[in-house]
Residue, then its C-alpha position, 0 to 999 in steps of 0.5 A: m499500500k505504501k508503495i502504491i502511494i509512493l508511486g502515485f506521488i512520484v507520478l503526481q510530481g512528474v505531471t506537476a513538473l511537466a505542466q510548469d515545463k509547459v507553462k514556462a515554454l508557453q510564457k517564453k513563446i508569448d514574451s519572445l513574440l512581443t520582443i519582436d512586436q516591440l522591436v519593429q515599432q522601435e525601429m519606426i520610432k527611432s527612424n522617424k526621430n532620424g529623419a527617415s524619408t516617407v518611403q523608408m517610413d512607408s516600408l517599416e510600416h509594411v514590416k511592421m504590419e506583415t509582423f502583427n499579421r504573422h503573429i495572428p495564427i500563432l495567437k490563435q494556436i495558443i488559444a486552441k491549445y491552452g485556452l486564453p492566457t490568463y494571470s492564473l495561467v502564464g502570470v500577469k506579464s506574459s498575459d498582458n503581453f498576449i493581450v498587447m499583440v491581440n490589440h495589434s491584430v488590427t487585421d483580423t477583428k473576428f479574432q479580436e471580438r473572440v478573445i474579448s469574449l473569452a475575457q469577459k468571465e476573467m475579467k469579472k474574476r480580476n484574472i486578466s487585465g480589464q484595462q487591457i481588454a477595455l482598450l482592445t475593445d474600444k479600438m476594435l469597435i472604433s476601427s469597425g465603425r461602431k461606438q466604443i464603450y469605455g472612452t479610452q480612444c480620444g480625439y482632441d479639440k483645437d486647444g489640444n483638450a482630449f474628448a471621448r470619440d463616438l461613445q456609446d452610453p456616456a451616462n454609464v460609462d464610469e461604472k463600466r470603466k470601474l468594472a474594467g479597473l479604470t479611473t473615471l473618464k473625466e480623470y483619464l481625459s485630463f491625463m490624455t490632455d496633459l500628455h498630449k499637450q506635453m508631447n506637442k510642446k514647442n521647445 
């Protein structure tokens, strides 16, 4: 009997170790993909600062979109194999990194909508970034010609003051933002206004 219990414990340890190895491999895969994702964008920022020509910038934009599009089937495969990468599955960093890349999957709004749908239950459990999902949701809605929910997508008036573009339900937006872990819309717009003016301040 003791031998059976010991054998069972050893097998359980092996399964746990294997699971941990799979999680680490998944974390590494997600984080590596984001590194590539970010490198492409950093190169664009660097080139723009160094006065790159329109042709050069267009070429880099093409590379960026190719990179984003190349990652989409990989992200889909991850979900098919492991489910949505939540905090409990891959940790905060890798989960956030995954959603950032879904956010960049602008050529596949159906995929974005699927991720948003999968994330709703996890948002309520605080098992995924509500802020990241709110941003993803609003960007997807605006890009597909619909009104946003959380007010994360801003426009700016002639004085540089931020305003929420095409908001679905202004009267209840703060309640929805709170559920997603966001500050009030007024606070957010004030922050975005200050940021916009600082970035566009003449030296």
